[in-house]
N, C-alpha and C positions, 0 to 999 in steps of 0.2 A: 375677498376681505382678508386683511392681514391677520396672521395668527397672533396669539397673545405674546409670544416671544420674538416677534419680528421687530426690525428696526423702526417700523412705523409707529409702534406703541411704546417705544423706549421713553421713559420719563413720565408716562401718563399717571403712574401711581404716585410719584413724587409731586407732580402738579396737582393731583387730587388732594393730597395731604396739605399742600400749600393753600389750595382753594378753601379747604375747610378751616384752616388757620386764619385766613383772611376774613372769612365770614364771622369767625369768633371775634377777631379784632374789631370788625365793623360793628357788631352788635354790642360790644363793650365800649364803643366810641374811642378806640385807641388809634385806629388807622383806617384809611379808605384806600385799598389797593385793588386794582382791577387786572384781570388777565387780558393781555393784549391779543386780540384775535389775529391769526395769520391770514392775510388777504389772499383769497383764491379767485380764480376766474373759472366759472362752470363752463364745461364744453358740452356735456351730454346730461340731459335730465330725463329720468324715467317718467313718461307722461302719466302713467297710472298711479304712481306713488308720490310723484313730485319730488323724488330724491335725486340728488346729484350723483351720477354714476361715473363721471369723468371730469376732472378739473386739473388745473395747474396753478402753481403759486404765481400770483400776479406780480409780486415784488418781494424783495428780501425783507424779512421781519426784523425788528430791532431787538427788543428784549421781551421776555415772557410776561413781566409784570411792571406796572407803573402806578404811582399814586402818591399819597401824602400821609406822613405820620406826625401828628401833633405839630403841623406847620412845616415839616421838613419834607421836601420833595424827594422821592426815592424811585429808583428803577433797579430791577434785578432780573437775572436769568436763572433758571433752574436746570441743573445738569446732574446726570448720574454717572457713576463710575463703578464698574464691577470688579476692578482690581485695586491694588494700592498705588497705581500709577495713573495719573490723569493726563491724557494727551491734550496738548494745547490746540490741536486741530479741531477739538470739540467747541472751541470758542472761535467765532467767525470774525473776520476783520471788520465787517460792517457793524457788528455788535460792539466791538472795542471802540470804533469811531463814535458810535452813538453814546456809549457810556462816557467817553472822554468829553464830548460836547455837553452832556448832562452835568458832569462834574464841574465844568467851566461855568455853568449857569448856577452854581452853588447847590446843586442837588447831590444826593448820595447814591452812588452806583455800587453794586456788589453782585456776587454769585452765591447761590445756595447749591452746594454740591452734596449729593448723597453718595457716600462710599459704602456700597453694598457689602463688601467683604468684612468691613469693620462694623457695619450697621450704625453708621455715624452720619448725622447731618452736619454740614460744615458751612460757616459763613466766611467766604473769601472776600476780603476787603478789596476795593478797587486798587489801592496802592500795591498790595501784594500781587494781585492779578497782573498789574502792569509790570511789576518786577520780573515775573516769570515770562510775560509776553515779550518784553524788550530783550530779555536774555535770549529767547528763541529767535527773535528777529536779527540778532547779531550772529546767528549761526551756532549758538550753544544748544543746550538741551531743549528739546521740543516737548517736554513733559515735566511734571513735578510729582513727587512722591507724597503719600499721606504723611510720612515722617517729617517732611519739610515744612509742615504747617504748624502754626502756633496752636497748641491744644486749648488755649483760652477762648478760641473762637468756635469750639464745638457747640452746636445748638442743642439745648435740652428740650425734653418733652415733659411739660408739666402744666398744672392748672387746666387740664383737659385741652391743651393746645398742642397739636401734633408737631409742628415745626416752629417753635417759639423763637423766631429770629429777632424780635424786637429787643431782647436783652443784648444780643450781639451788635445790633445797630446802635444801641446806646453806648456800648463799649467803643465801637468804631468812632462815634462822634466825640466821645471823651478823649480818645487818643489823637484826634485831629487838632485839638486846641493847643 
């Protein structure tokens, strides 16, 4: 079993906070967002407990969350960063491709990044993500720094909502018009 600080459990706290936020949004009829399960193929199952003891990922997952907010389709991925520099290798090409297709279908794609060092949740717009991504694809910097980000997209914690990203989504939508 992986230990608490292993790579296998990275992001689980962030995802739990987002799950609690999504439950609050749902109970208040603000949004319906679901965690996208990662498809696995079981290899070994313990007959006595019926637990999967060995499995592999069946296919690449797309994003962590997908749903609708007041009629607006959204998808996003949750990432954590322990320093003030976010490596773009943490975003996978198949995720970028899915988010690009989602945007072309008039949906809104974004990342929620938790910067541990600053203790800040951040809403990274699709547009800004693609700016960093395209720069890296051209051979330039393969990361971005916390200081490179617009502080207006820092996510607040209020109204008993842990990662209140709907405010930033609204801001993102307003800036698209």
